[in-house]
C-alpha positions in Angstrom: -82.9 10.7 -21.7 -85.2 7.7 -20.8 -83.3 5.4 -23.1 -80.0 6.4 -21.4 -81.5 5.7 -18.0 -82.5 2.3 -18.9 -78.8 1.3 -20.0 -76.8 -0.4 -17.2 -73.9 2.2 -17.2 -76.4 5.0 -16.0 -78.0 3.0 -13.1 -77.2 3.7 -9.5 -75.5 0.4 -9.2 -72.9 1.0 -11.9 -72.4 4.6 -10.5 -71.3 3.1 -7.1 -69.0 0.6 -8.8 -69.2 -1.6 -5.7 -69.5 -5.4 -5.3 -72.9 -6.9 -5.6 -72.9 -8.5 -2.2 -70.8 -8.0 0.9 -69.4 -10.8 2.6 -71.8 -13.3 4.3 -74.2 -13.1 1.3 -75.6 -16.2 -0.3 -73.1 -18.6 -1.7 -72.6 -18.8 -5.4 -72.5 -15.0 -6.0 -69.0 -13.8 -7.1 -68.0 -10.9 -4.8 -66.8 -8.7 -7.7 -69.6 -9.4 -10.1 -72.2 -6.7 -10.9 -75.7 -7.0 -9.6 -78.0 -8.9 -12.0 -80.9 -7.1 -13.5 -84.5 -8.3 -13.0 -86.7 -8.4 -16.0 -90.1 -6.7 -16.0 -91.7 -10.1 -15.6 -89.7 -10.9 -12.5 -90.3 -7.5 -11.1 -94.0 -8.0 -11.5 -94.1 -11.5 -9.9 -92.0 -10.4 -7.0 -94.2 -7.4 -6.0 -97.4 -9.5 -6.6 -95.9 -11.9 -4.1 -95.0 -9.2 -1.5 -98.3 -7.4 -2.0 -99.9 -10.6 -0.9 -97.8 -11.6 2.0 -96.1 -8.6 3.4 -97.8 -8.1 6.7 -96.7 -5.6 9.3 -96.6 -2.1 7.8 -93.8 -0.2 6.1 -90.9 -1.5 8.2 -91.8 -5.2 7.5 -92.3 -4.4 3.8 -88.9 -2.7 3.6 -87.2 -5.6 5.4 -88.8 -8.1 3.0 -87.9 -6.0 -0.1 -84.2 -6.0 1.1 -84.2 -9.7 1.6 -85.7 -10.4 -1.8 -83.7 -7.9 -4.0 -80.5 -7.7 -2.2 -79.8 -10.9 -0.6 -81.7 -13.5 -2.6 -81.9 -12.1 -6.2 -78.8 -9.8 -6.1 -80.5 -7.1 -8.2 -79.2 -4.3 -5.9 -76.2 -3.7 -3.8 -77.2 -2.9 -0.3 -75.7 0.4 -0.7 -77.9 1.1 -3.7 -81.1 -0.2 -1.8 -80.4 2.2 1.0 -80.0 5.2 -1.3 -83.6 4.3 -2.8 -84.8 3.9 0.8 -83.6 7.3 1.7 -85.2 8.8 -1.4 -88.5 7.1 -0.6 -88.3 8.5 3.0 -87.9 12.1 1.9 -91.1 12.3 -0.4 -94.7 12.3 0.9 -96.6 9.1 0.4 -96.4 5.5 1.5 -92.6 4.8 1.7 -92.7 1.1 1.1 -94.7 1.5 -1.9 -92.6 4.2 -3.4 -89.5 2.0 -2.6 -91.4 -0.7 -4.7 -91.8 1.8 -7.5 -88.1 3.0 -7.3 -86.8 -0.6 -7.4 -89.1 -1.4 -10.5 -87.8 1.7 -12.3 -84.2 0.8 -11.6 -84.6 -2.8 -12.9 -86.9 -2.3 -15.9 -87.1 1.4 -16.5 -90.5 3.2 -16.9 -92.5 -0.1 -17.4 -90.9 -1.4 -14.2 -91.8 1.7 -12.5 -95.6 1.1 -13.2 -95.2 -2.7 -12.6 -93.4 -2.4 -9.2 -96.0 -0.2 -7.8 -99.0 -1.5 -9.3 -98.2 -5.1 -8.4 -97.4 -4.2 -4.9 -100.6 -2.3 -4.4 -103.2 -4.6 -6.4 -103.3 -7.8 -4.2 -103.7 -5.6 -1.1 -106.4 -3.5 -2.7 -108.3 -6.5 -3.7 -108.1 -8.2 -0.3 -109.3 -5.0 1.4 -112.0 -4.6 -1.1 -113.2 -8.2 -0.3 -113.1 -7.4 3.4 -115.0 -4.2 2.8 -117.7 -6.1 1.1 -117.8 -8.5 4.0 -117.9 -5.6 6.4 -120.9 -3.9 4.5 -122.6 -7.3 4.0 -122.3 -8.4 7.8 -121.9 -5.2 9.7 -118.4 -6.1 11.4 -114.9 -6.9 10.8 -114.0 -10.5 9.9 -112.1 -12.3 12.5 -108.3 -11.7 11.9 -107.1 -12.1 15.3 -105.7 -15.7 15.0 -103.6 -14.8 11.8 -102.2 -11.6 13.3 -101.2 -13.6 16.4 -99.1 -15.8 14.5 -97.7 -13.5 11.9 -96.7 -10.6 13.9 -93.7 -12.3 15.6 -92.4 -13.4 12.1 -92.5 -9.8 11.0 -90.3 -8.8 14.1 -87.8 -11.4 13.0 -87.8 -10.2 9.3 -87.4 -6.7 10.4 -84.6 -7.4 12.7 -82.7 -9.4 10.2 -83.0 -6.5 7.7 -82.0 -3.8 10.1 -78.9 -5.8 11.1 -77.9 -6.3 7.5 -78.5 -2.6 6.4 -76.9 -1.2 9.5 -73.7 -3.1 8.7 -73.5 -1.3 5.4 -74.9 2.2 6.1 -72.9 2.8 9.6 -69.7 3.5 7.9 -68.2 5.8 10.7 -68.5 6.6 14.2 -70.2 9.8 13.3 -73.0 8.0 11.2 -73.5 5.5 14.2 -74.0 8.6 16.6 -76.4 10.2 14.1 -78.5 7.1 13.8 -78.7 6.8 17.6 -79.7 10.5 17.7 -82.6 9.9 15.3 -83.6 6.9 17.5 -83.8 9.2 20.4 -85.4 12.0 18.6 -88.2 9.7 17.4 -88.8 8.4 20.8 -89.1 11.8 22.0 -92.0 12.6 19.4 -89.9 14.7 17.0 -91.2 15.0 13.4 -90.0 12.2 11.1 -89.4 14.5 8.2 -87.5 16.9 10.3 -85.3 14.1 11.7 -84.4 12.9 8.0 -83.8 16.4 6.7 -81.8 17.4 9.8 -79.8 14.2 9.6 -78.9 14.8 5.9 -77.9 18.5 6.6 -75.8 17.6 9.5 -74.0 14.8 7.7 -73.3 17.2 4.8 -72.0 19.8 7.0 -69.7 17.4 8.9 -68.4 16.2 5.5 -67.7 19.8 4.4 -66.0 20.6 7.7 -63.9 17.5 7.4 -62.8 18.7 4.0 -61.8 22.2 5.6 -64.6 24.0 3.7 -67.0 26.7 4.9 -70.1 25.7 5.9 -114.7 22.9 7.9 -117.8 23.1 6.5 -121.3 22.8 8.5 -123.5 19.9 8.0 -123.1 16.9 5.7 -121.4 17.5 2.4 -122.9 15.6 -0.5 -120.8 12.7 -1.6 -119.4 12.4 -5.1 -116.5 10.6 -6.9 -114.7 13.8 -7.7 -114.7 15.2 -4.3 -113.5 11.6 -3.0 -110.7 11.7 -5.7 -109.7 15.2 -4.4 -109.7 14.2 -0.8 -107.4 11.2 -1.2 -105.2 12.9 -4.0 -104.4 15.6 -1.4 -103.6 13.1 1.3 -101.3 11.0 -1.0 -99.4 14.3 -2.1 -98.7 15.6 1.5 -98.8 12.9 4.0 -95.6 11.8 5.9 -95.5 9.4 8.7 -97.4 6.3 9.9 -100.9 5.0 9.9 -101.6 7.1 12.9 -100.8 10.2 10.9 -103.0 8.9 8.1 -105.9 8.4 10.6 -105.5 12.2 11.7 -105.8 13.3 8.1 -108.7 11.0 7.3 -110.6 12.1 10.6 -110.2 15.8 9.8 -111.4 15.4 6.1 -114.0 12.6 6.2 -115.4 12.8 9.8 -115.1 16.4 10.8 -115.3 18.4 7.7 -117.4 16.3 5.2 -119.2 14.0 7.6 -119.0 11.1 5.2 -117.8 8.5 8.0 -118.7 8.0 11.6 -115.8 7.5 14.1 -116.4 3.8 14.3 -116.3 3.3 10.5 -113.0 5.3 10.3 -111.3 3.1 13.1 -112.6 -0.1 11.3 -111.2 1.0 8.0 -107.7 1.9 9.5 -107.7 -1.3 11.4 -108.3 -3.1 8.0 -105.4 -1.2 6.4 -103.1 -2.1 9.4 -103.8 -5.9 9.4 -104.0 -6.8 6.0 -100.8 -7.2 3.8 -99.3 -4.6 1.4 -99.5 -1.0 1.9 -101.4 0.6 4.8 -102.6 3.2 2.5 -105.2 0.7 1.1 -107.4 1.9 3.9 -108.5 4.3 1.2 -109.8 1.2 -0.9 -112.0 0.3 2.2 -113.3 3.7 2.8 -113.9 4.1 -1.0 -116.0 1.0 -0.9 -118.0 2.1 2.0 -118.9 5.4 0.4 -119.1 4.5 -3.3 -118.9 0.7 -3.6 -116.8 -0.6 -6.5 -116.2 2.7 -8.4 -115.6 4.5 -4.9 -112.9 2.0 -4.0 -111.3 2.3 -7.3 -111.2 6.2 -7.3 -110.0 6.4 -3.6 -107.1 3.8 -4.5 -105.9 5.5 -7.6 -105.9 8.9 -5.9 -104.1 8.1 -2.8 -101.2 6.3 -4.7 -101.0 8.5 -7.8 -98.7 11.2 -6.2 -96.3 8.5 -5.2 -95.9 7.3 -8.8 -95.5 10.9 -10.0 -92.9 11.7 -7.4 -90.8 8.8 -8.0 -90.9 9.3 -11.7 -89.7 12.9 -11.2 -87.0 12.1 -8.6 -85.8 8.6 -9.6 -83.4 9.7 -12.4 -81.8 12.4 -9.8 -80.6 9.9 -7.3 -77.6 8.6 -9.4 -76.5 12.3 -9.9 -76.9 12.9 -6.1 -74.6 9.9 -5.3 -72.0 11.1 -7.7 -71.6 14.4 -5.7 -69.4 13.9 -2.6 -71.5 16.6 -0.7 -75.0 15.3 -1.7 -73.6 11.7 -1.0 -72.7 12.7 2.6 -76.2 14.0 3.0 -77.6 10.7 1.6 -75.5 8.8 4.2 -77.1 10.9 7.0 -80.6 10.3 5.6 -79.9 6.6 5.4 -78.9 6.1 9.0 -81.7 8.2 10.2 -84.2 6.1 8.3 -82.8 3.1 9.9 -83.3 4.7 13.2 -87.0 5.4 12.4 -87.2 1.7 11.4 -85.7 0.5 14.5 -88.2 2.5 16.7 -91.2 1.2 14.8 -89.8 -2.4 15.2 -89.6 -1.7 19.0 -93.2 -0.7 19.0 -94.2 -3.8 16.9 -92.3 -5.9 19.2 -94.2 -4.6 22.1 -97.5 -5.5 20.6 -96.6 -8.7 18.8 -94.6 -10.6 21.8 -97.4 -11.0 24.3 -96.6 -14.5 25.5 -94.1 -17.3 25.4 -95.4 -18.8 22.1 -95.1 -15.6 20.2 -91.7 -15.0 21.7 -90.8 -18.6 20.7 -92.1 -18.0 17.0 -90.0 -14.7 16.8 -86.8 -16.6 18.0 -87.2 -19.6 15.8 -88.0 -17.3 12.8 -84.9 -15.3 13.5 -82.9 -18.5 13.6 -84.6 -19.8 10.2 -83.9 -16.5 8.5 -80.2 -15.8 9.8 -78.9 -19.3 10.0 -81.0 -21.4 7.3 -81.9 -18.5 5.1 -85.7 -19.7 5.0 -87.6 -17.5 2.6 -89.9 -15.1 4.8 -93.0 -16.2 2.7 -92.9 -19.7 4.1 -92.5 -18.4 7.6 -95.4 -15.9 7.2 -97.7 -18.8 5.8 -96.7 -21.3 8.7 -97.1 -18.7 11.4 -100.6 -17.6 9.9 -101.8 -21.2 10.1 -100.4 -21.9 13.5 -102.1 -18.5 14.7 -105.6 -19.8 13.2 -105.2 -23.1 14.9 -104.6 -21.6 18.3 -107.5 -19.0 17.7 -110.0 -21.7 16.9 
């Protein structure tokens, strides 16, 4: 079965039998040509790069992945990318990391599954571990205000570009447009994200069927140990849906209230580091593991929180092409896709409120948008230039 999944005719792209790129994609790509497969080495190098420069949280990570694997490299059609995004949104764990794992598996089979996830996680984990060392050594967070000042507006432009491109592909009918808008409203009203995704999938499937004319805590301080640390983060990685704020609630309940391993300030500092560094927000676990158990603790916590994601993708990845072959399941996926884009839009709006704070940041965002859409400048260069600009202003 594994050998069959590695063959091009069993990939999601071949199942869809659609052009590699819609109109408006980079010149030089034949509209009717099948997507080009990325090698294992290319997958590893791409996600090492993204794990190093992908600031801004899951919405920004997804936007950068779409730019790299759909627009620049042509590894996936946008439709196939959106299917993988829908699947990553439905399973617990860090959605952008799981999307990297899905893409790695789609391009290079089981070795790619490992390479995509590990290479996306590793740079961020090393950066966070270094910051954890500095935190323990000097007793405070390193200064990152300047870098974030410059980088955040670029992140807004990257997310906006990706949302525009993906929405043009995903919103196929007025019904899907209405469903996406409803997901935005429900998110703004505070509805549960998983309930929104599942509800959108069910509603979309029902509408398709109707259209076809068918019937529808402990007291005191608990002694610290690597095995209890592994258990805590394995549980969180296996059940957590949602944003960094949900992660904060889970960590506080276990590590502050129940086990008393961390103070409130240490927990907030850990979550802040996970939010401001590139790569997955779940590398907060690396920081906490280092605080509690130095190097071994950082390794154990990192492996534990990301392990469920690898296992869930390994189990669910082969099912996605089969789901898309079913018209009913495909309709449900369409609903989940537009709801996922609605959730991304709400996140982008919140990011914009925090990032665009003065005329300079607004100008950076506008210039970045022009550079991305008109001149197709690689987001990596924009992030680097904005980080240097932010540092210069800060100092």
